[in-house]
C-alpha positions in Angstrom: 0.0 0.0 0.0 1.4 3.4 -1.0 1.8 6.1 1.7 -0.3 9.2 1.0 1.6 12.4 0.7 1.8 14.5 3.9 -0.6 17.4 4.2 1.9 20.1 3.4 2.8 18.3 0.1 -0.8 17.9 -0.8 -1.4 21.5 0.0 1.4 22.6 -2.3 0.0 20.4 -5.0 -3.5 21.9 -4.5 -2.2 25.5 -4.6 -0.3 24.8 -7.8 -3.4 23.3 -9.3 -5.5 26.3 -8.3 -2.9 28.7 -9.7 -3.3 26.9 -13.0 -7.0 27.4 -12.8 -6.6 31.0 -12.0 -4.4 31.5 -15.0 -6.9 29.8 -17.2 -9.7 32.0 -15.9 -7.5 35.2 -16.2 -6.9 34.6 -19.9 -10.7 34.6 -20.5 -11.8 37.5 -18.3 -12.8 41.0 -19.6 -10.1 43.6 -19.0 -11.7 45.2 -15.8 -12.1 41.8 -14.1 -8.6 40.7 -15.2 -7.2 43.9 -13.7 -9.0 43.2 -10.4 -7.6 39.7 -10.3 -4.1 40.9 -11.2 -4.2 43.6 -8.5 -5.2 41.0 -5.9 -2.5 38.6 -7.0 0.1 41.3 -6.9 -1.0 42.8 -3.5 2.3 42.7 -1.5 0.5 42.1 1.8 -2.3 39.7 1.0 -1.7 38.6 -2.6 -0.3 35.5 -4.2 3.0 37.2 -5.0 3.5 38.3 -1.4 2.6 34.8 -0.2 5.1 33.2 -2.6 7.8 35.6 -1.5 7.2 34.8 2.1 7.3 31.1 1.3 10.6 31.4 -0.5 12.0 33.5 2.4 10.9 30.7 4.8 12.5 28.2 2.5 15.7 30.2 2.6 15.7 30.1 6.4 15.2 26.3 6.3 18.0 25.9 3.7 20.4 28.0 5.7 19.9 25.8 8.8 20.3 22.6 6.7 23.4 24.0 5.0 24.9 24.9 8.3 24.5 21.3 9.5 25.8 19.9 6.2 22.6 18.4 5.0 22.3 20.8 2.0 25.0 22.5 -0.2 25.4 26.2 0.6 24.5 26.9 -3.0 20.9 25.8 -2.3 20.6 28.4 0.5 22.3 31.1 -1.6 20.0 30.4 -4.5 16.9 30.6 -2.3 18.1 33.8 -0.7 18.7 35.3 -4.1 15.2 34.2 -5.3 13.7 35.7 -2.1 15.5 39.0 -2.7 14.5 39.1 -6.4 10.9 38.4 -5.6 10.9 41.1 -3.0 12.4 43.6 -5.5 9.8 42.6 -8.1 7.1 43.1 -5.5 8.4 46.6 -4.8 8.5 47.4 -8.6 4.9 46.1 -9.1 3.6 47.8 -5.9 4.0 51.1 -7.7 1.3 50.1 -10.2 -1.1 48.6 -7.6 -3.4 51.6 -7.5 -3.6 51.9 -11.2 -4.6 48.2 -11.6 -7.2 48.5 -8.8 -8.6 51.7 -10.5 -8.7 50.0 -13.9 -10.7 47.1 -12.3 -13.3 49.4 -10.7 -13.7 51.8 -13.6 -17.1 51.4 -15.1 -17.1 50.0 -18.6 -18.2 52.9 -20.8 -17.7 53.4 -24.5 -15.5 56.4 -24.6 -15.6 58.8 -27.5 -11.8 58.6 -27.9 -10.2 55.2 -27.2 -7.1 55.2 -25.1 -3.8 55.7 -27.0 -1.5 52.7 -27.0 1.6 53.1 -24.9 5.1 52.3 -26.1 6.2 49.0 -24.8 9.9 49.9 -24.4 10.4 51.5 -21.1 13.6 52.0 -19.2 13.8 50.2 -16.0 15.2 51.9 -13.0 17.0 50.1 -10.2 
């Protein structure tokens, strides 16, 4: 008889499955609803990105402890630490646009006399 996966492993699998479902739904939503979903996902305090960042930070702490006792190579801890830092930086970059996404998601759908002008997609990134 096979052993069932422990609860945290099943939870990770379920979250992954639900993220796939959310992606599928997002691709089919009208723009205002898609903006609402994206704004919630990117919320640094209560959103998916913040949760994933916190999870990677927690994983980095675990990997540090395991690396210090020799159970994991230090490279694993360093890679998780870099990933946590990058996710945090990305969250900060995206947080600047949170209000705009929320506003877009709550704006009533009206047929404007003049459609919005397309924006250039080449933007300099500041760091």
